[in-house]
Backbone bond lengths (Angstrom), bond angles and torsions (degrees), N, CA, C in turn:
res aa  C-N    CA-C-N  psi(-1)  N-CA   C-N-CA  omega(-1)  CA-C   N-CA-C  phi
1 M - - - 1.447 - - 1.545 108.05 -
2 T 1.387 117.05 136.70 1.451 122.57 177.25 1.557 107.75 -72.71
3 V 1.346 114.42 138.60 1.468 120.40 176.16 1.528 109.16 -96.09
4 A 1.327 119.45 115.70 1.485 126.79 -174.67 1.528 106.75 -79.69
5 P 1.333 115.49 150.57 1.522 119.96 171.55 1.502 111.93 -65.61
6 P 1.328 120.46 154.98 1.442 121.20 -172.68 1.588 110.86 -61.49
7 G 1.311 116.33 -38.82 1.439 117.56 -179.65 1.449 113.13 -62.47
8 T 1.351 115.31 -41.04 1.484 118.56 176.24 1.476 115.65 -63.20
9 I 1.355 116.18 -39.69 1.394 120.45 176.09 1.610 111.95 -61.08
10 L 1.309 113.52 -42.57 1.427 115.82 178.80 1.582 112.87 -66.14
11 Q 1.328 115.42 -34.51 1.446 117.85 174.65 1.486 113.79 -64.77
12 W 1.309 117.18 -41.85 1.522 121.77 -176.65 1.551 106.00 -68.98
13 L 1.349 121.42 -34.80 1.408 121.93 -178.72 1.519 108.83 -64.63
14 Y 1.312 115.65 -40.04 1.472 118.31 -176.99 1.501 109.92 -70.97
15 L 1.381 115.72 -47.36 1.502 119.64 179.81 1.441 112.35 -61.85
16 R 1.391 122.31 -29.28 1.438 123.67 177.98 1.537 111.37 -71.21
17 E 1.321 114.76 -39.04 1.442 116.40 179.29 1.536 111.65 -64.72
18 R 1.369 114.76 -36.88 1.516 119.41 -174.46 1.603 104.20 -75.63
19 V 1.294 120.70 -48.84 1.459 124.38 -164.53 1.629 103.01 -79.76
20 G 1.269 118.26 -26.40 1.513 118.64 -177.93 1.490 110.61 -67.62
21 R 1.288 118.66 -10.33 1.494 121.90 179.70 1.561 110.80 -86.51
22 L 1.330 118.22 -14.27 1.414 124.57 -169.00 1.560 110.29 -90.90
23 P 1.328 119.88 153.60 1.443 122.82 170.56 1.537 108.12 -64.01
24 R 1.320 116.67 140.42 1.503 119.55 -179.06 1.553 109.20 -66.54
25 G 1.325 113.83 150.12 1.454 119.26 -179.76 1.506 111.61 -164.80
26 G 1.371 114.94 -147.90 1.459 120.59 178.61 1.551 113.89 -111.10
27 F 1.285 115.14 146.99 1.508 118.10 179.89 1.527 109.75 -130.65
28 V 1.334 110.51 161.10 1.496 119.11 163.46 1.522 106.34 -126.87
29 E 1.338 111.11 129.03 1.458 116.27 169.26 1.459 112.43 -102.47
30 V 1.301 117.86 125.80 1.454 122.85 -177.63 1.514 110.93 -101.99
31 G 1.332 117.53 129.65 1.472 119.47 -173.24 1.426 112.32 69.37
32 A 1.304 120.14 56.03 1.469 124.90 -166.16 1.504 114.62 -68.81
33 G 1.381 114.31 -26.62 1.526 114.17 -173.86 1.432 112.29 58.42
34 A 1.319 119.31 -129.90 1.482 122.15 -176.81 1.533 111.76 -85.94
35 G 1.338 115.87 5.33 1.520 118.69 174.26 1.518 114.33 84.26
36 G 1.293 120.81 18.77 1.465 121.03 178.75 1.546 114.69 -59.91
37 L 1.316 116.10 -49.58 1.433 119.07 -179.99 1.508 111.21 -65.35
38 S 1.324 118.24 -38.29 1.439 119.00 177.24 1.571 109.72 -63.28
39 R 1.278 115.54 -36.53 1.529 119.29 179.71 1.582 107.80 -60.23
40 E 1.294 116.84 -44.24 1.471 120.20 178.49 1.456 112.97 -57.60
41 L 1.332 114.75 -49.41 1.502 119.22 179.01 1.543 113.65 -62.26
42 L 1.327 114.61 -44.73 1.485 118.05 177.37 1.586 111.84 -62.03
43 R 1.327 116.60 -36.81 1.452 120.30 179.40 1.524 109.51 -63.29
44 L 1.330 117.88 -26.60 1.453 124.35 -178.79 1.536 111.16 -86.09
45 G 1.340 116.70 0.08 1.432 120.06 178.83 1.523 118.55 93.33
46 W 1.435 113.80 11.59 1.462 118.63 176.16 1.535 106.97 -84.73
47 R 1.322 113.70 166.35 1.489 123.78 172.78 1.562 103.50 -124.66
48 G 1.361 113.94 152.25 1.426 114.80 -178.37 1.468 114.51 -174.16
49 E 1.369 112.99 -166.74 1.477 123.16 178.33 1.440 113.35 -144.26
50 A 1.285 119.04 159.85 1.433 122.77 -173.07 1.590 109.90 -131.14
51 W 1.267 114.30 144.62 1.488 119.30 178.77 1.579 108.08 -125.52
52 D 1.271 114.69 142.15 1.477 119.57 174.34 1.508 109.37 -157.08
53 L 1.339 118.09 156.96 1.474 121.57 179.83 1.543 109.21 -84.52
54 S 1.354 118.57 -14.49 1.376 119.97 -175.76 1.515 114.07 -107.67
55 D 1.389 113.83 128.80 1.460 119.55 178.64 1.586 108.57 -63.77
56 E 1.309 116.28 -39.62 1.451 120.10 -178.38 1.506 112.27 -63.28
57 A 1.362 114.27 -41.30 1.505 117.50 -179.81 1.543 110.03 -63.33
58 L 1.383 115.15 -43.14 1.417 116.44 -175.16 1.551 113.64 -73.21
59 A 1.414 114.51 -28.00 1.449 115.72 171.72 1.495 110.93 -62.62
60 R 1.304 118.89 -37.69 1.494 121.84 175.47 1.566 110.88 -66.51
61 A 1.323 116.50 -42.03 1.448 121.31 178.53 1.519 112.35 -58.32
62 A 1.317 114.61 -43.94 1.473 121.17 179.16 1.486 108.82 -67.65
63 E 1.317 118.86 -37.54 1.524 120.07 -176.36 1.555 105.55 -71.66
64 T 1.426 117.21 -42.07 1.435 119.02 -179.45 1.540 111.33 -57.71
65 N 1.310 115.61 -37.91 1.448 120.61 -173.55 1.548 112.75 -116.41
66 A 1.402 113.48 38.47 1.430 120.60 -174.83 1.517 114.94 -57.30
67 D 1.372 115.28 -34.85 1.486 118.95 179.57 1.542 109.50 -64.74
68 A 1.323 116.47 -41.35 1.492 117.79 -179.16 1.559 112.85 -69.29
69 V 1.333 111.94 -35.50 1.532 118.36 177.41 1.553 105.68 -63.29
70 A 1.335 118.58 -43.83 1.412 120.81 -175.94 1.522 112.98 -61.71
71 D 1.359 115.20 -42.78 1.470 117.54 -177.04 1.549 113.21 -91.91
72 G 1.320 115.58 12.52 1.570 118.42 172.52 1.485 111.88 81.49
73 R 1.267 124.99 5.61 1.522 125.49 176.65 1.524 114.24 -82.14
74 Y 1.315 115.08 -8.46 1.528 115.39 -177.32 1.523 109.15 -152.10
75 A 1.369 111.60 139.79 1.485 121.38 175.27 1.442 111.68 -137.14
76 V 1.319 114.45 153.85 1.525 117.73 -176.48 1.504 104.41 -125.20
77 H 1.406 114.33 148.79 1.416 124.05 -173.73 1.581 108.25 -137.34
78 V 1.307 113.93 128.67 1.429 121.96 170.53 1.455 113.39 -84.25
79 G 1.298 121.91 120.68 1.492 124.24 -177.95 1.436 117.16 153.63
80 D 1.249 120.54 178.14 1.444 125.60 177.93 1.479 111.14 -93.70
81 W 1.364 116.41 105.93 1.473 119.08 -179.62 1.425 113.39 -60.15
82 L 1.312 122.09 -28.90 1.446 127.43 177.45 1.538 113.42 -57.45
83 E 1.356 117.38 -23.25 1.406 121.85 -173.66 1.518 108.66 -102.67
84 Q 1.287 122.84 3.00 1.446 126.50 177.72 1.462 110.11 -79.76
85 R 1.347 119.29 162.12 1.469 122.99 -171.30 1.523 114.68 -128.01
86 D 1.350 115.82 -6.58 1.479 117.00 -174.02 1.502 108.76 -138.80
87 G 1.305 116.05 -178.61 1.438 122.64 179.95 1.524 113.31 105.94
88 E 1.310 121.13 149.04 1.496 124.16 176.80 1.640 106.09 -141.17
89 A 1.271 110.71 141.07 1.449 115.79 -179.39 1.542 110.26 -147.42
90 D 1.292 117.70 155.21 1.433 121.88 176.69 1.515 113.09 -77.72
91 I 1.350 114.37 -31.15 1.456 119.50 176.42 1.520 107.99 -134.01
92 V 1.352 115.17 134.46 1.409 122.46 165.58 1.549 106.56 -107.79
93 A 1.295 120.20 116.89 1.407 122.31 -172.85 1.573 111.02 -125.07
94 S 1.373 115.68 146.06 1.391 121.62 174.61 1.529 109.19 -147.63
95 S 1.300 113.97 145.71 1.467 121.56 178.21 1.457 106.98 -125.79
96 M 1.361 116.88 117.29 1.521 125.23 175.96 1.537 107.60 57.70
97 V 1.354 115.74 55.12 1.453 118.16 -178.14 1.553 111.51 -124.51
98 I 1.335 117.37 -50.42 1.488 118.31 -164.64 1.545 110.05 -71.60
99 E 1.330 118.41 -19.83 1.471 122.48 178.19 1.522 108.90 -68.62
100 H 1.387 121.09 -12.12 1.386 127.30 178.29 1.534 111.56 -84.30
101 L 1.349 116.20 -11.90 1.455 122.96 -171.34 1.530 112.63 -96.32
102 A 1.291 116.49 130.15 1.482 117.32 168.16 1.493 113.23 -60.52
103 E 1.283 120.61 160.08 1.439 122.75 -169.76 1.532 114.62 -51.07
104 E 1.377 115.46 -42.10 1.476 121.51 -177.67 1.554 109.20 -66.10
105 R 1.346 115.08 -42.60 1.464 117.38 -179.75 1.511 113.04 -74.11
106 E 1.333 117.09 -27.17 1.428 122.16 175.32 1.560 107.26 -64.37
107 A 1.329 116.88 -41.19 1.469 121.03 176.94 1.545 110.02 -63.97
108 R 1.286 115.64 -39.40 1.401 120.99 -179.26 1.596 111.77 -66.07
109 Y 1.322 113.01 -37.72 1.489 117.11 172.13 1.490 113.64 -53.53
110 F 1.326 116.15 -47.61 1.478 120.15 -176.72 1.513 109.63 -75.03
111 E 1.330 120.43 -25.55 1.469 121.35 175.49 1.527 106.24 -67.24
112 R 1.344 118.33 -44.19 1.457 122.76 178.31 1.505 112.84 -60.38
113 C 1.366 114.85 -41.41 1.420 119.68 174.16 1.497 112.82 -55.22
114 R 1.393 113.62 -45.89 1.483 119.34 179.66 1.477 111.10 -60.69
115 E 1.351 117.67 -37.69 1.449 121.67 179.28 1.492 114.09 -70.44
116 T 1.299 118.02 -32.15 1.400 126.35 -171.91 1.554 116.63 -89.80
117 I 1.296 114.11 -41.32 1.493 121.68 -172.71 1.511 110.99 -65.14
118 A 1.274 117.43 121.48 1.487 123.29 176.07 1.543 111.68 -64.97
119 P 1.336 119.61 156.81 1.429 121.61 172.78 1.555 111.69 -50.94
120 G 1.290 117.44 130.35 1.495 120.59 -179.20 1.533 110.44 88.38
121 G 1.346 120.48 -5.95 1.483 119.88 -177.31 1.552 109.07 -91.95
122 R 1.337 110.72 -174.21 1.470 115.84 -176.50 1.474 112.08 -155.13
123 A 1.363 113.90 162.45 1.535 120.80 168.20 1.411 109.35 -92.11
124 I 1.340 120.26 138.42 1.463 123.96 170.04 1.531 110.45 -120.69
125 L 1.305 114.81 130.56 1.444 122.12 -171.61 1.513 110.55 -128.41
126 L 1.294 115.36 137.82 1.457 123.80 166.90 1.538 107.51 -123.29
127 V 1.348 116.80 118.83 1.500 120.47 -174.21 1.497 107.42 -135.36
128 P 1.351 116.60 156.16 1.377 124.93 175.50 1.571 112.01 -69.69
129 A 1.299 120.40 135.11 1.448 122.12 -172.71 1.503 110.19 -123.54
130 S 1.362 114.52 169.97 1.442 125.18 176.09 1.543 114.41 71.65
131 P 1.257 115.36 82.30 1.500 119.19 -176.21 1.527 113.60 -56.27
132 R 1.323 117.49 -22.09 1.471 120.06 178.12 1.473 112.12 -65.05
133 H 1.391 115.48 -19.65 1.450 120.26 -178.15 1.513 112.13 -97.61
134 W 1.287 116.05 15.18 1.529 116.67 176.76 1.500 107.53 -56.54
135 G 1.414 114.74 138.33 1.379 119.79 -176.90 1.512 114.61 -159.39
136 I 1.311 116.74 -163.03 1.501 122.12 -175.03 1.497 112.93 -57.38
137 E 1.386 116.60 -37.00 1.471 118.05 -177.29 1.478 110.34 -66.31
138 D 1.345 116.64 -36.03 1.509 117.33 -179.70 1.565 110.01 -67.36
139 V 1.284 116.84 -34.68 1.469 120.91 176.51 1.547 111.61 -67.11
140 I 1.344 116.91 -46.75 1.462 124.81 -174.68 1.555 108.16 -67.58
141 A 1.379 116.54 -35.66 1.452 119.26 -174.75 1.501 112.54 -83.58
142 G 1.302 117.26 -14.62 1.442 120.97 -179.81 1.534 118.04 87.05
143 H 1.347 110.97 30.31 1.500 115.90 179.22 1.521 117.01 -72.00
144 H 1.269 117.75 152.06 1.426 124.98 170.83 1.519 112.35 -96.13
145 R 1.348 115.30 -27.91 1.436 117.91 -173.41 1.473 111.89 -162.72
146 R 1.379 120.24 162.80 1.445 125.34 159.62 1.509 103.59 -112.47
147 Y 1.298 118.75 146.49 1.484 123.45 -176.16 1.478 113.09 -95.50
148 T 1.310 118.73 145.96 1.422 123.39 162.08 1.538 108.03 -93.43
149 R 1.290 115.27 161.86 1.440 123.09 178.00 1.540 112.35 -56.75
150 A 1.377 112.85 -51.07 1.440 119.14 179.14 1.500 113.06 -66.95
151 G 1.369 118.80 -35.44 1.446 122.86 178.79 1.538 112.41 -66.90
152 L 1.372 115.85 -43.35 1.482 118.02 178.79 1.531 110.98 -66.15
153 R 1.302 115.64 -40.93 1.491 117.18 -179.30 1.515 109.60 -64.55
154 S 1.286 118.20 -43.46 1.460 123.76 177.95 1.536 112.44 -59.19
155 R 1.324 115.30 -45.60 1.452 118.90 -176.13 1.577 108.17 -68.16
156 L 1.306 118.27 -44.23 1.430 117.27 177.08 1.522 116.17 -61.92
157 E 1.345 116.71 -38.14 1.484 117.30 173.07 1.493 113.19 -69.74
158 E 1.330 119.78 -34.72 1.417 120.74 175.19 1.571 114.33 -58.31
159 L 1.336 110.73 -36.04 1.471 120.28 -176.57 1.519 115.58 -90.44
160 G 1.421 115.05 8.75 1.411 118.29 172.92 1.499 116.30 95.78
161 F 1.333 117.43 25.26 1.476 119.03 178.24 1.466 111.95 -121.23
162 R 1.356 114.50 150.01 1.511 120.42 169.50 1.458 108.40 -96.23
163 V 1.300 118.19 127.40 1.480 123.12 178.74 1.544 106.89 -82.32
164 D 1.356 114.04 115.78 1.440 121.03 -178.73 1.518 112.18 -92.49
165 H 1.301 116.53 -30.28 1.486 121.44 -177.75 1.493 109.03 -154.24
166 L 1.359 116.81 143.75 1.423 119.48 178.24 1.496 108.63 -153.97
167 A 1.314 118.30 123.04 1.431 121.94 -176.18 1.430 113.40 -139.95
168 G 1.263 119.99 146.51 1.490 127.80 170.52 1.545 109.99 -84.85
169 L 1.327 120.20 132.17 1.435 123.94 -175.01 1.537 111.06 -122.06
170 T 1.269 111.90 160.12 1.515 126.14 176.29 1.482 113.48 69.06
171 F 1.280 122.95 3.00 1.432 123.82 175.91 1.615 108.78 -79.19
172 P 1.312 113.28 138.23 1.448 134.52 1.38 1.585 114.99 -94.47
173 V 1.375 113.12 3.20 1.455 117.78 -170.13 1.536 114.40 -58.52
174 S 1.413 113.67 -49.22 1.475 119.00 179.38 1.525 111.77 -63.44
175 N 1.338 117.75 -34.83 1.433 120.93 178.17 1.481 111.04 -59.59
176 M 1.380 116.66 -47.21 1.415 123.59 -177.36 1.491 111.73 -63.48
177 L 1.376 116.28 -35.57 1.476 118.28 179.97 1.420 113.77 -88.62
178 L 1.329 123.88 -4.19 1.381 124.29 -171.75 1.458 114.07 -59.62
179 P 1.446 123.38 -45.18 1.445 120.51 178.62 1.521 115.66 -58.46
180 I 1.335 112.95 -36.51 1.538 117.74 177.25 1.441 109.62 -70.47
181 S 1.395 120.00 -37.88 1.469 122.47 -179.59 1.506 107.09 -66.13
182 N 1.282 121.22 -43.93 1.474 122.49 -177.73 1.510 111.58 -63.71
183 A 1.351 113.73 -38.49 1.543 117.37 177.64 1.504 111.03 -63.06
184 L 1.370 118.61 -43.47 1.454 123.48 -179.32 1.515 110.24 -66.00
185 V 1.282 118.66 -42.05 1.497 123.11 178.81 1.521 109.48 -64.23
186 R 1.345 117.69 -47.08 1.411 123.68 -177.14 1.560 110.74 -60.63
187 R 1.353 114.71 -38.07 1.474 118.47 -179.87 1.480 111.71 -72.85
188 A 1.331 116.94 -42.44 1.466 121.43 -173.36 1.486 115.56 -86.68
189 E 1.297 120.84 -25.77 1.444 121.37 -165.77 1.551 115.46 -134.25
190 S 1.339 117.30 10.48 1.462 119.48 -178.99 1.537 110.42 -57.98
191 H 1.328 117.50 -31.57 1.447 116.26 178.40 1.516 119.13 -60.94
192 K 1.345 114.74 -15.98 1.444 120.31 -176.83 1.592 109.25 -75.24
193 K 1.276 117.38 -13.16 1.494 122.07 179.12 1.548 106.59 -59.21
194 E 1.357 118.96 -25.48 1.463 122.51 -175.26 1.591 106.62 -81.72
195 L 1.217 122.81 -12.17 1.446 124.97 -177.22 1.562 109.14 -79.11
196 S 1.315 114.22 160.05 1.498 118.38 175.14 1.537 107.82 -69.59
197 L 1.322 114.00 160.34 1.473 121.99 179.21 1.531 108.66 -58.82
198 D 1.343 112.95 -40.90 1.549 115.99 -178.27 1.514 112.04 -66.12
199 E 1.308 113.74 -39.75 1.527 119.46 -178.73 1.558 110.41 -70.21
200 R 1.314 116.97 -35.08 1.429 119.17 174.87 1.534 111.04 -64.27
201 T 1.350 113.36 -41.83 1.480 116.87 176.44 1.540 111.86 -64.70
202 R 1.315 118.24 -42.16 1.459 120.57 178.40 1.522 113.98 -59.96
203 Q 1.309 118.21 -35.58 1.457 122.95 179.85 1.473 114.22 -87.64
204 S 1.301 116.34 -5.24 1.501 117.43 -173.53 1.528 114.13 -70.74
205 G 1.336 117.28 -18.23 1.530 122.79 -179.99 1.484 110.08 -83.28
206 T 1.335 122.80 -10.88 1.455 122.51 -169.90 1.525 108.30 -131.76
207 R 1.276 118.82 36.02 1.486 122.33 179.57 1.500 113.18 -75.38
208 D 1.303 115.55 133.24 1.466 119.68 179.89 1.568 108.65 -123.67
209 V 1.305 113.08 93.08 1.508 121.86 179.74 1.446 109.68 -118.25
210 A 1.402 114.74 114.91 1.510 118.96 -175.10 1.497 111.67 -56.16
211 L 1.300 119.46 132.81 1.428 128.89 179.92 1.462 114.24 62.36
212 K 1.331 118.57 16.91 1.461 125.03 170.53 1.546 112.80 -120.81
213 T 1.396 109.96 -56.33 1.461 115.35 175.07 1.559 111.99 -113.30
214 T 1.335 115.72 -15.76 1.515 116.85 178.63 1.564 105.96 -129.43
215 F 1.315 112.74 146.07 1.512 120.59 -178.12 1.500 110.82 -135.91
216 P 1.265 118.53 153.50 1.493 120.82 174.50 1.521 109.37 -68.06
217 R 1.326 116.03 154.96 1.441 120.39 -174.92 1.500 112.77 -60.54
218 A 1.367 116.31 -27.40 1.498 120.33 -178.58 1.582 108.59 -64.44
219 A 1.315 116.83 -24.21 1.549 119.40 -179.48 1.416 109.37 -65.02
220 R 1.332 122.20 -18.11 1.496 120.68 -176.72 1.552 110.36 -62.28
221 F 1.289 118.43 -22.60 1.480 118.64 178.55 1.501 116.01 -66.99
222 F 1.274 117.93 -20.69 1.433 122.91 176.48 1.545 114.13 -121.50
223 L 1.362 115.15 -23.02 1.488 116.19 174.89 1.515 106.70 -100.90
224 N 1.291 112.30 85.29 1.489 121.14 176.68 1.484 109.14 -150.95
225 E 1.333 112.88 167.59 1.508 116.36 -175.52 1.524 113.08 -67.31
226 R 1.300 119.11 -33.18 1.450 117.13 179.59 1.491 112.72 -71.51
227 A 1.337 116.45 -43.40 1.434 119.37 177.67 1.523 116.07 -62.48
228 L 1.325 113.82 -34.88 1.556 120.39 -176.64 1.541 109.66 -92.13
229 Y 1.334 118.95 -2.47 1.434 113.89 -179.15 1.526 117.22 -58.61
230 P 1.292 123.70 -36.91 1.427 119.46 171.30 1.490 116.31 -58.88
231 L 1.339 114.75 -28.39 1.527 117.09 176.08 1.502 110.11 -79.41
232 H 1.276 118.69 -21.22 1.389 124.22 172.55 1.593 111.17 -65.81
233 L 1.332 112.09 -44.18 1.417 120.34 179.10 1.576 109.21 -63.41
234 L 1.338 113.21 -40.32 1.425 119.26 176.00 1.482 113.60 -63.65
235 Q 1.348 120.71 -43.96 1.440 121.55 175.96 1.555 113.01 -61.88
236 K 1.284 114.77 -33.19 1.512 118.43 176.69 1.494 110.46 -70.00
237 A 1.318 119.89 -37.10 1.412 120.72 176.37 1.470 114.22 -69.60
238 T 1.343 119.68 -28.07 1.466 123.85 -179.30 1.509 113.56 -106.99
239 R 1.320 119.51 18.55 1.523 121.45 -174.93 1.527 115.20 -66.97
240 G 1.359 115.03 -7.18 1.470 115.56 171.79 1.498 115.29 -92.28
241 S 1.318 119.54 3.50 1.441 124.97 -179.01 1.520 111.38 -64.62
242 E 1.387 118.50 130.82 1.368 121.75 172.44 1.510 115.02 -76.34
243 R 1.343 115.48 -7.60 1.460 117.73 174.75 1.472 116.47 -92.27
244 A 1.386 118.62 -2.05 1.392 123.01 174.81 1.547 114.19 -53.98
245 L 1.276 119.20 136.07 1.476 120.60 -175.79 1.520 114.95 -89.35
246 V 1.356 114.97 0.25 1.520 119.91 -176.98 1.516 105.47 -141.67
247 L 1.336 115.91 136.08 1.478 122.73 175.71 1.576 103.94 -114.76
248 Y 1.382 111.35 135.79 1.406 120.33 170.74 1.508 107.29 -112.39
249 A 1.310 117.46 133.87 1.520 121.79 -177.61 1.498 109.48 -139.42
250 E 1.313 112.60 141.18 1.484 123.16 167.67 1.503 109.04 -118.52
251 A 1.307 118.77 128.93 1.405 122.80 -176.04 1.525 112.24 -138.38
252 T 1.369 117.66 144.90 1.442 119.53 -177.60 1.571 106.88 -116.37
253 P 1.339 117.28 138.87 1.454 120.06 176.31 1.487 111.69 -63.83
254 R 1.273 119.52 137.19 1.449 124.51 172.87 1.597 107.50 -79.51
255 R 1.299 116.43 120.05 1.419 122.81 -175.55 1.544 109.66 -86.28
């Protein structure tokens, strides 16, 4: 079993609490990477499909969710979801995706959401937050921006969405670990600064940085949902912090 980073575990705990309240339906995950967000939705009884620009990423997503692929509840597609023209889903979800999009393509992303989301459905977003914390990982991953709470809300409303829920996540754990994280990324991935922005984006879903994105199996004894649950309660108590490094949003298209 893959051992997830602490910040990722905290994000999935929050997402599961929120989505667990909804009637089960169909989802699309955009920019699926290794399929972690899809796995959480599938575990909750949803069915869906995933899109990514990277064959390698989708191979990992299919492996992560092999049981759902086998029983027909999950499919993966290589390509640019922004250029598709059909399909309907109750949720369009993405984790660490829209910050990779230039402003025009970001607007296109939400246009596609409006086209795809069924009545009563919603967009779910996880994005990097707090521009003051811009650093080496943003450069390596090919980000255009980190979001503020007010900025994300304003952008969603400008593009025709009602913001139903907005929360800062992983505070203060990710903030405390950030200097270590930056040092690990700088040591392992500084060479990626020479790649094009598009290529950095393409590779961002399959990054393997020891003790940052990958951990030894023994780490599962302390990097697991039960061990981190007190920190989940802490992130819920501090979800209004402007220093949170991740924003979680649910938004409904205005009809």
